[in-house]
VMD Tcl script that draws the C-alpha trace (Angstrom):
set ca {
  {164.98 79.29 128.54}
  {162.95 77.97 125.84}
  {164.40 74.65 124.23}
  {164.31 73.92 120.52}
  {163.51 70.76 120.67}
  {160.03 71.91 121.81}
  {157.66 72.27 119.25}
  {155.00 75.53 119.35}
  {151.61 74.04 119.63}
  {148.64 76.06 116.99}
  {148.94 77.04 113.36}
  {151.28 79.06 111.28}
  {150.35 82.33 109.76}
  {150.31 80.85 105.94}
  {147.93 77.50 107.02}
  {145.57 80.67 108.62}
  {145.90 82.37 105.06}
  {144.73 79.11 102.95}
  {141.79 78.59 105.62}
  {140.90 82.00 105.26}
  {141.12 82.08 101.37}
  {139.40 78.80 100.91}
  {136.45 80.31 102.76}
  {136.45 83.18 100.96}
  {136.05 81.03 97.72}
  {133.23 78.97 98.99}
  {131.36 82.05 99.87}
  {131.54 83.52 96.86}
  {130.26 80.46 95.37}
  {127.27 80.06 97.46}
  {126.50 83.89 97.01}
  {126.68 83.59 93.05}
  {124.53 80.79 93.18}
  {121.86 82.02 95.12}
  {121.40 84.71 92.54}
  {119.20 82.86 90.76}
  {116.94 81.20 93.77}
  {116.29 85.04 94.13}
  {115.08 85.89 90.92}
  {112.59 83.15 91.27}
  {111.49 84.07 94.41}
  {110.52 87.76 93.04}
  {109.06 85.87 90.08}
  {106.77 83.71 92.52}
  {106.04 86.79 94.51}
  {104.88 88.51 91.16}
  {102.46 85.85 90.34}
  {100.97 85.82 93.62}
  {100.19 89.37 93.53}
  {98.45 89.07 90.34}
  {96.69 86.10 91.44}
  {95.66 88.51 94.30}
  {94.48 91.47 92.32}
  {92.75 88.98 90.07}
  {90.90 87.36 93.05}
  {89.97 90.74 94.24}
  {88.43 91.87 91.08}
  {86.40 88.80 91.10}
  {85.30 89.42 94.53}
  {84.60 92.80 93.85}
  {82.64 92.06 90.06}
  {80.06 89.81 92.48}
  {79.15 92.62 94.35}
  {79.24 95.32 92.00}
  {78.11 93.74 88.67}
  {81.48 95.56 87.10}
  {85.38 95.31 87.83}
  {87.70 98.49 88.85}
  {88.02 100.67 86.12}
  {90.39 103.21 85.40}
  {93.70 103.90 83.11}
  {96.18 103.42 85.59}
  {96.76 100.89 88.33}
  {94.10 100.94 91.31}
  {95.48 101.76 94.54}
  {92.73 99.70 95.92}
  {89.89 97.18 94.98}
  {87.16 97.82 96.73}
  {87.39 96.24 100.36}
  {89.04 93.07 99.16}
  {92.39 94.23 98.79}
  {93.21 97.30 101.16}
  {96.86 98.10 99.15}
  {97.41 96.74 95.74}
  {100.89 94.80 96.27}
  {104.30 97.07 94.51}
  {106.11 94.74 92.46}
  {109.41 92.85 94.88}
  {111.79 94.09 92.42}
  {113.69 97.28 91.90}
  {110.54 98.66 90.44}
  {111.63 97.24 86.72}
  {109.55 95.13 85.96}
  {106.58 96.60 87.19}
  {102.85 95.77 87.46}
  {101.16 97.02 84.59}
  {97.33 98.00 84.29}
  {96.11 98.19 80.97}
  {93.20 101.51 80.43}
  {89.71 99.42 80.96}
  {87.80 102.72 81.85}
  {85.70 102.46 78.25}
  {84.56 99.31 79.84}
  {84.41 98.22 83.34}
  {83.35 94.44 82.12}
  {86.94 93.79 81.36}
  {90.26 94.33 83.21}
  {94.06 93.62 82.63}
  {97.21 92.84 84.40}
  {99.99 91.78 84.33}
  {103.59 91.54 85.70}
  {107.14 91.32 83.89}
  {108.96 88.43 84.80}
  {112.87 88.24 85.08}
  {113.20 84.08 84.70}
  {113.43 83.12 81.46}
  {114.05 86.89 79.83}
  {116.09 86.94 76.57}
  {116.67 88.86 73.50}
  {113.46 89.43 72.05}
  {111.72 87.15 74.40}
  {109.60 88.55 77.33}
  {108.08 86.54 79.63}
  {104.91 87.85 81.71}
  {102.07 87.01 83.86}
  {98.71 88.12 82.77}
  {95.36 88.33 85.34}
  {92.35 89.14 83.77}
  {88.66 87.97 83.75}
  {89.65 84.59 82.34}
  {91.86 84.06 85.34}
  {95.37 84.43 85.28}
  {97.76 83.12 82.73}
  {101.77 82.40 81.46}
  {102.77 83.92 78.46}
  {106.04 83.51 77.06}
  {106.64 85.97 74.77}
  {104.84 89.33 75.22}
  {107.27 91.06 72.55}
  {105.67 90.61 69.18}
  {107.54 92.88 67.12}
  {110.95 91.66 68.64}
  {112.16 95.40 69.72}
  {113.10 94.18 73.47}
  {110.06 96.17 74.53}
  {106.24 95.39 75.38}
  {104.54 98.13 73.17}
  {100.67 98.80 73.38}
  {99.37 96.99 70.91}
  {101.15 94.02 72.10}
  {99.08 93.54 75.48}
  {95.54 94.59 75.20}
  {92.29 93.78 77.19}
  {91.09 90.63 74.92}
  {95.16 88.87 75.95}
  {94.39 88.78 79.16}
  {90.66 86.58 78.69}
}
mol new
graphics top color blue
foreach p $ca { graphics top sphere $p radius 0.5 }
foreach p [lrange $ca 0 end-1] q [lrange $ca 1 end] { graphics top cylinder $p $q radius 0.2 }
display resetview
């Protein structure tokens, strides 16, 4: 028979619930703070991919005296880039290619970035014969969209 003077060892139900609630709150805070890190990581990947495309284009140009041309993003750039990288995000923003089928001496590829995006400001990373550049705002007419007139072959030089 148990004696009432003897205390039970262990935690009460309330103590366990309080600890579980605290752990849940801390986990929620950590997950929310990781959202910005994921965005930065996707943008860094986009910049790296654009640099790879630019490097492959330059290598192709050295051998062929012309850049890969076309109305749409090429699926490969010679043997220098067997598969053109895909956007790491959900598909929007996607890598975009300016039609250079009329000029094999020029090209423009760019990625819209997530970080720094605000109303009427669309940050992008552009690549062309002049190398790569980060442009703060592609939305010149403030309609929250990138229009054909806002990105040209000349914009990537």
